[in-house]
Structures are given as structure tokens and as C-alpha cells.
C-alpha positions, 0 to 999 in steps of 0.5 A: 456515526456507526460505520460498517466497513468493507475491506476485500483483503486479508487483514492485517497484513503487512502491504499496502491496502490492508496498512492503509485501512488499519490507519484510516480505521484508526483515524476514524476511531479517534474522531469519537466513530464506531466501526464495524470491520468485515474482512477476509478469514485471512489476517491477523488479530489487531487492536484498535479502540472503538473498532469489531473486527468481523470475517467471512468463514474459511474456504477449504484449501485456501490459506492466503490471497495474493495481491490483486485479482484472483479467483479466491478473492472472487470466492471471498468477496461473494461471502464477503457480500453476503455477510454485508448483507446479514448485518445490514439487515441485523444492525443500523449503520449510519454509512457504508465505507467501502475500500477497493472492489467491495464498493460495487457492493454499495451499488445495490447497498445504496438502491435497496438500503439506502445507504450512503457510502464512501468509496476509498479508490486505492487503484483504478479497478479496470487497470488492475484486471490489465496490470496484474494479467488477470484478462485482456478481454474487453467485454470484462474491463468495459464492465469493471469500467461502467461498474467503476463510474457507476460506483462514483456517481451514487458515492457520496465521497471519494477518497482518492490516494494519489494525484493520478487517481484524483485526476482520474476521478475529475475526467469522470466528472466527479470531482466535488467528490473527491479527497485526496488522502494519501497512504501516510501516517504510520503508528506501530502496529496495535497487534492483539498477540505479542510477537516474536522478534528478528534480530536483523540489526545482528546481521547488519552491524556484523556485516560491516557494510553499507545498506541499501534496502527495499521494503515491500511485495515481491510483485513483478511490477516492482521491477526486482529482477531489474533492481538484481541487475543494477546490483550486480553492476554496482558490486563490480564497482563497490564492495562495502555495500549490502542489499537487504530484501524485506518482504516476499512469499516463501515462493517469491524469495527463492526465486529471487534468491535463485536469480541472485546465485546465479548473477553471482551476487549472493553474497551480497544480499540478505532475503528476510521474508515477510516480516512483522511491519513495526519491525520493518520500520525499525530497520528502514531507520538503520538503512544507508539508502531505501529504493523503490524499483518499481516498473509499473503501474501509476498509484504511488506506493504507500512505502514512498509515504514512508520511505520520506518519513525516515529520513534516510535517501531514496533512489526511485525509478523515474515514473509517474508512480514516483514522480506525483510525490518525487522530484530531484529535490528529495531523491535520486531519480533514475531510468527504470534500466539496471544501468540507470538505476545502478548510476543512481544507488552509486551516487547516494553513497558517493555523494553523501551530502547531497544525499542527506540533503535530498532526504532533509527536504522529503522529511520536510515534504512529508510533514508539510503534507502527509502528517497527522494533522493533514491527514485528520482534516482531509478525512474529516472533509471526506466525511462531511459528505455525509448528511449524517455528520452534521446532524 
């Protein structure tokens, strides 16, 4: 098929949805489909076979787009809609494949262009408004709830990324359209241009300490303030640990580094800022423990699957965002409180035999449930909801 994929994100950038877009697109290409990917003007160029990347024009003074709803996204989405209309007029597409809020465009495309579409539902959009404190106005939230329901009703297939979203789609009466495809698959990213190397390995080696690693965004819901308080508790008991933070904007890194200094733990922490995604994968493999101190949300973070695939012990908060995939057989789970999370990390270091057994179990689960073969089969199932696949 020829597919118009719409991704209302900075693409490519090293964060959840753009990573998911990359792996979805790559697998569709391997299945023999041709994709025109329409996205924001912000992001790095990547190379994927059978994929042409189209971008909207730039907007003055907007050089980045933060995670979650924002005014910047509203403006870029307007441009995205107009360019999508132009592309639909000029080209013949078998389907439209929409990520996140781009599905709202597809309601109109379905009505006026008679285009079937797949909705890749990375989160509940009304829930995002509240989670990111974008708005609590009930009329706006209700509008998004109505649009979400309408989007689901007109979609030919819906891809959900975790059990909670799958349950939500089922409660709304659209389980027959749903295919659960967790955000897995971790091929190296193929960038169009060569990347400079950061030798973080030398820093780790020279320190000679056990490495506790966090990799991800620095948004408030990730619980990094709580995690710093946990570190403050840990270093009073264990001095041979180094806590590395991969990710974050310069402003976010400065804020957390300042907080670490106030807590007196700066000698035990390293903040790298955002690193190239392939480099992140290598340093995950060097860690002794991987952590996810997330405090909010119900979607499973993409990094959890990468953590599971690494064979490195995991410590995570005992919340639905994690327990949809993790239990005590494959991770150390702790309450989202500094004392309990600190205890989980200490336990993962001191009870090493148990920790490695949990890591081995996590890796086994990953291979059985989320490996390449299962991913491909689920994506083919989602596509089978489109008549043109069969003829």
C-alpha cells in the first residue's frame, strides 16, 4: 500500500512517540509498504527504506516543541492539517495512518476524501490535557472526549500501546478494532548524517562505582525530584554508587543539577543532557541498575521495554504505568516515596543474585511477548482491517 502517515511530533527526536513512529514506519517498510511521513519541521533526518519525509514550514521563533499539549503544537498542527489536505489532493493513498491528535484530522479526511485510517493511540488525549496541566476547563476536556470517541468510531483499526489504553477502547465499545502493540523493537536508528560520539564510558570507568542509570525525559511526572531525595537517603548508606541521568533539556538539567547540589549529592550524580539514542542504548547495557521513578500516568513508558530487553535489573514505582508489564518476578517495585524507592535500589545492589534472576526473567518475557516476530504479526493484524490490504 501507499500510506500517508501523520506524526504531530518533532521527528526524529529521542523521546517516546517519535521513537515509536520510527519503529512503526520501519516495520511497515519491511512489510513492503511505501510511506509518505508528514511531520513537524523540527527534528533530525533519519534514513528509512521506502519512506519519504515531508515537513511543514517553520514558524518564527519556535525552535522546539515540549512534550505534551502546548500552544506551539496547536500552530504546527494547523500547518500539518493544511499540508495533509494538499498531499491528499495531489496523491493517491490507500490509507492514512495517524499518530496521537492527528487522528482528529482523519475524521474530516474520512468524510470528505473517503479515506480509511488507522489510529495509533499513544495516550488518552483528554487525559493528556490534565496530566500536563494544559487545561482543566471541563468544556475543553469534554470536547476532546467527544472527538476521541468519534475518532475511534470512524477508524478502521486502532493501535493501543498498553493494557490501560486497550481497556479504555474496550469500555468505549470498540474492542473489535483494537490491536495492542507495545512500544518495542530497538533497532539502531539510521541517521542521515554522521553523529559525534560522547565517551561517557570513560567517565563511568574512571569513577569505578556501581552505575544506577535513568534514561528518559525530565518531565515532572517522571518523578525525578522524588528520585533525588531517594539518592540523598542512599548515599548515607552506600558510597560506591554513581547515579547517571540521561536526557533532559538544558533548562531541566540545570534545575535538577542545582537541586542535587542543594541536597549535597552532586558528587554522586552525572547529568549528560539529551544524548543520541543509539548512544543511550549502549550505556543502558553498561549500567548495574536501571530506574523508572515515574509518579503519574497510566501508559507504560517505552523505556520499560528497552530496560527489559537489556538484561539489567530494574527498579520502578509500583504504579499501573509499570505494573501492566512488571511484577516482582522481573523487577524491584517500590512505592513512589523517597524512602521506599531508595530501599528498592539498595536491595537491587545488595541482593545481586536475586536482582540478576529478575533481570533474566524480564529479558525472557521481552523475547516471548514483545520481540520482532510478535511485533510484525500484530502490525499485520492492524493492517488487515483495511480492505485494500486484501485486494
